[in-house]
C-alpha positions in Angstrom: -18.2 19.1 -14.0 -20.3 18.6 -17.1 -21.0 15.4 -18.7 -18.8 15.7 -21.1 -15.5 16.3 -19.4 -17.0 13.2 -16.9 -17.4 11.5 -19.9 -14.0 12.0 -21.3 -12.1 11.8 -18.2 -10.6 8.3 -18.1 -9.6 8.7 -21.8 -7.6 11.7 -21.1 -6.1 10.5 -18.6 -4.8 7.7 -20.3 -3.8 10.4 -23.8 -2.5 11.9 -20.1 -0.2 9.6 -20.0 1.6 8.5 -23.1 2.1 12.3 -23.8 3.5 13.1 -20.2 6.3 10.2 -21.3 7.6 12.6 -24.8 9.2 15.0 -22.5 11.6 12.6 -21.0 11.7 10.1 -24.1 13.5 13.5 -25.8 16.0 14.6 -22.7 16.9 10.7 -23.4 18.0 11.1 -26.3 19.2 15.0 -26.6 16.0 16.0 -28.2 15.0 14.1 -30.8 12.4 12.0 -30.9 14.5 8.7 -31.6 14.6 5.3 -31.1 15.5 4.9 -27.4 19.2 3.1 -27.4 17.7 0.2 -24.8 14.1 0.0 -26.7 14.7 -3.6 -27.2 14.8 -3.9 -23.4 11.7 -3.0 -23.3 9.1 -6.4 -23.7 6.8 -6.2 -26.4 2.9 -7.0 -25.7 3.6 -10.3 -26.6 5.8 -11.5 -24.3 4.6 -10.0 -20.9 3.5 -12.7 -18.4 0.0 -14.0 -17.9 -1.1 -14.0 -14.2 -3.8 -15.6 -12.3 -7.4 -14.3 -13.2 -8.6 -12.3 -10.7 -10.8 -13.6 -8.2 -14.5 -11.6 -8.1 -14.7 -11.0 -4.9 -11.6 -8.8 -4.7 -13.6 -6.3 -7.3 -14.9 -3.2 -6.3 -18.1 -1.0 -7.2 -17.6 -0.5 -10.9 -16.9 3.1 -12.1 -19.1 5.2 -11.9 -20.6 8.1 -14.4 -18.0 10.4 -13.4 -15.2 8.1 -13.8 -14.3 7.7 -10.4 -13.8 4.2 -8.7 -15.3 4.6 -5.1 -16.5 2.3 -2.2 -19.0 4.2 -0.5 -19.7 5.5 3.2 -22.4 7.3 3.4 -22.2 9.1 7.4 -23.1 12.4 7.4 -26.1 11.9 4.4 -27.3 9.0 6.1 -27.8 11.2 9.4 -29.4 14.3 7.8 -26.0 16.3 8.2 -24.3 18.8 5.9 -21.8 16.9 3.3 -20.2 20.5 3.2 -16.2 19.5 4.2 -15.2 20.8 7.1 -12.5 18.5 8.6 -9.6 16.9 6.8 -8.2 13.8 8.7 -4.7 12.6 7.4 -3.6 8.9 7.7 -0.4 9.4 7.2 1.5 12.2 4.6 1.9 10.5 1.4 1.1 12.0 -1.5 -1.4 9.4 -3.0 -4.0 10.3 0.5 -3.1 13.8 0.8 -2.3 14.9 -3.0 -5.9 17.2 -3.2 -5.4 18.4 0.2 -4.9 21.9 -0.9 -7.9 21.8 -3.1 -9.7 22.5 -0.1 -7.7 26.2 0.8 -8.2 27.2 3.7 -11.3 26.4 4.0 -11.0 23.2 6.5 -9.3 21.9 9.4 -6.5 19.4 9.1 -6.0 17.5 11.4 -3.0 14.8 11.5 -0.2 13.1 13.7 2.4 15.2 14.7 5.2 13.3 12.9 2.9 13.6 10.0 3.4 17.3 10.8 7.1 16.6 10.3 7.3 14.6 7.4 5.2 17.6 5.4 7.5 20.3 6.3 10.4 18.5 5.5 8.8 17.6 2.3 7.8 21.0 1.4 4.7 20.5 -1.3 2.0 22.7 -1.6 -0.2 20.3 -2.3 -0.3 18.8 0.8 -0.3 22.0 3.7 0.7 20.8 7.3 -2.1 19.9 9.4 -3.6 22.7 12.2 -4.7 19.8 14.4 -2.1 17.6 15.7 -1.8 14.7 18.4 0.6 12.6 19.8 -1.2 9.0 20.8 -5.4 9.6 20.7 -7.7 12.8 19.8 -11.5 12.8 19.5 -13.4 14.5 16.8 -16.4 15.5 17.0 -18.3 17.3 14.0 -21.7 17.9 12.6 -22.7 15.4 15.4 -20.4 12.3 14.8 -17.5 11.1 17.2 -14.2 10.2 15.2 -11.2 8.6 17.4 -8.3 8.8 16.0 -5.3 6.5 17.2 -1.5 6.1 16.7 -0.3 3.0 17.5 3.5 2.6 16.5 5.1 2.8 13.1 3.8 0.4 10.3 3.2 1.3 6.9 5.0 5.1 7.8 5.8 6.6 11.2 3.0 8.4 11.2 0.3 6.3 9.8 -2.8 6.2 12.5 -5.6 4.4 12.9 -9.3 6.4 12.4 -12.0 4.7 14.4 -15.7 5.5 13.6 -17.4 3.5 16.6 -21.2 5.1 15.7 -20.8 3.0 12.0 -18.8 0.1 12.4 -16.1 1.1 10.8 -12.2 1.4 10.9 -10.0 3.2 8.3 -6.6 2.5 8.1 -5.0 2.5 4.6 -1.7 0.8 2.9 -1.5 -2.4 5.3 -4.9 -4.6 4.4 -5.6 -4.1 0.8 -8.9 -5.8 1.4 -8.7 -9.1 -1.1 -5.7 -7.8 -2.3 -1.9 -9.3 -1.3 0.5 -6.3 -0.6 1.5 -4.4 -3.0 5.1 -4.5 -3.7 7.7 -4.2 -0.7 4.8 -5.4 2.0 3.3 -2.3 0.4 6.8 -0.5 1.5 6.4 -0.9 4.2 9.2 1.4 6.7 8.5 -0.7 9.7 8.1 -4.7 8.9 7.8 -6.0 12.7 5.2 -2.8 13.0 3.2 -4.0 9.6 3.1 -7.2 11.2 1.5 -6.3 14.2 -1.1 -4.5 12.3 -4.2 -7.2 12.1 -4.2 -8.0 16.4 -4.1 -4.1 16.8 -7.0 -3.6 14.1 -9.4 -6.8 15.4 -9.0 -5.4 19.0 -11.0 -2.3 17.8 -15.2 -3.5 17.5 -15.6 -2.7 13.8 -17.8 -4.2 10.3 -16.7 -2.0 7.7 -13.0 -2.0 6.6 -11.4 0.8 4.8 -8.0 -0.2 3.3 -7.2 3.1 0.8 -7.0 1.4 -2.4 -7.8 -1.2 -4.4 -12.3 0.2 -4.5 -13.6 -2.5 -1.6 -14.5 -2.3 1.5 -13.5 -5.3 4.0 -14.7 -7.3 6.9 -13.2 -8.7 9.9 -13.2 -12.1 7.9 -10.8 -10.3 5.0 -8.6 -9.5 7.7 -8.2 -12.5 9.6 -7.4 -13.7 6.3 -4.4 -10.9 5.7 -3.2 -12.1 8.9 -2.7 -15.5 8.2 -1.5 -14.8 5.0 1.1 -12.8 6.4 1.7 -15.5 8.8 2.2 -18.3 6.4 4.7 -16.2 4.8 6.3 -15.4 7.9 6.6 -19.5 8.7 8.0 -20.2 4.9 10.4 -17.8 5.3 11.9 -19.1 9.1 11.7 -22.3 6.9 14.1 -21.4 3.9 16.2 -19.1 6.0 17.4 -23.1 7.2 16.7 -25.1 4.4 18.3 -23.8 1.3 22.4 -24.0 1.0 24.4 -21.0 -0.3 27.3 -22.9 -0.9 26.9 -23.4 -4.5 25.9 -19.8 -5.3 28.9 -18.5 -3.8 31.0 -21.9 -5.0 29.7 -20.5 -8.7 30.3 -16.5 -8.0 33.6 -16.7 -5.8 34.4 -12.3 -5.3 30.9 -11.6 -6.3 29.6 -11.5 -3.8 26.4 -9.7 -4.4 26.0 -11.9 -7.5 26.0 -15.0 -4.9 24.0 -12.6 -2.2 21.5 -12.3 -4.6 20.7 -15.1 -6.5 21.0 -17.1 -3.0 18.1 -14.8 -1.6 16.2 -15.3 -4.9 16.3 -19.5 -4.1 15.1 -18.5 -0.8 12.4 -16.4 -1.3 11.2 -18.6 -4.1 11.8 -21.0 -1.7 9.8 -18.9 1.2 6.8 -17.6 -1.3 5.8 -20.2 -3.5 3.5 -22.5 -1.7 2.0 -19.0 -0.1 1.0 -17.8 -3.6 -0.3 -21.7 -4.7 -2.6 -21.8 -1.6 -4.0 -18.0 -1.8 -4.5 -18.0 -5.9 -8.1 -17.6 -6.1 -8.3 -16.5 -2.8 -6.4 -13.0 -3.0 -5.9 -11.1 -5.8 -2.4 -10.9 -7.0 -1.1 -14.0 -5.3 1.0 -14.8 -8.0 2.3 -11.2 -8.5 4.0 -9.5 -5.6 3.8 -12.1 -2.6 7.5 -13.1 -4.1 8.4 -9.3 -3.3 6.6 -8.8 0.4 8.9 -12.5 1.3 11.9 -10.5 0.2 11.0 -8.0 2.6 9.6 -10.2 5.3 13.1 -12.1 4.8 15.2 -9.3 5.3 13.2 -7.9 8.5 13.6 -11.6 10.2 17.5 -11.8 9.1 17.8 -8.0 10.7 15.4 -7.2 13.1 14.9 -10.3 14.5 18.5 -12.0 13.9 17.4 -15.0 12.9 19.4 -16.6 9.5 22.3 -14.3 10.0 25.3 -15.9 9.0 26.8 -14.1 11.7 30.5 -15.3 13.4 32.1 -13.6 16.1 
């Protein structure tokens, strides 16, 4: 990559995002670049909500000269081993983690869980070739003098999300669950198994490690980060359980009558607000974006507690 292309990388991405919207707008208006019919539903910049400042402790390293935002765990080069990529370990099947796999062509060995192979075969995305080697519960890789322990401990974020342990380097990688220094992305990181995701910190802490790779947000984590995340989730669970027995559904169903969805939505909004408010207050300044996504995660956990555990479900035999 030339210095010019590296310098322009970020501005190119910004321009690309804007240009990508043009065909979509043109399609919506029958090919004419006119004002969208619902333009007034898009908020103006000066009406967007304000959120709490990001704690400095949540930030990773600055963008480097090539335009990449990375936290570096040096293993191979530190031991005098070649940095040539010979193997790619698939954490799980999602495109935001595997979407560049095809760039390595056929010169690497791809390793993943058996469910990852099934899901990638289903998705049929040429940028994500299926793994060459698979495992069901555990597999040890020995590459370039290094030992990497791969393990599947049940469904969490996805059915195939695995633990990647570097025992000789005190490092554990498990992506899309705990994002060190930050609250989870929307809907508990779009968790496909909420009870399984809730169980992750206990399983992760059972490993010996000092450094944690969470897969997003640019910062490496510590065991203290995992404990803070675990307590954050526990606090949401505790407050959701209180909301389920405290918030009265009567006024919502009285107001909306036979519009059941309106009653359910406003009732659950009230439950979520009841559960999320004290958690947001406690973790603002501790975990970044506590005021952005805590309510979203509280809703998913509320639904799991109702539907997976049967707590608070108003079932009348």
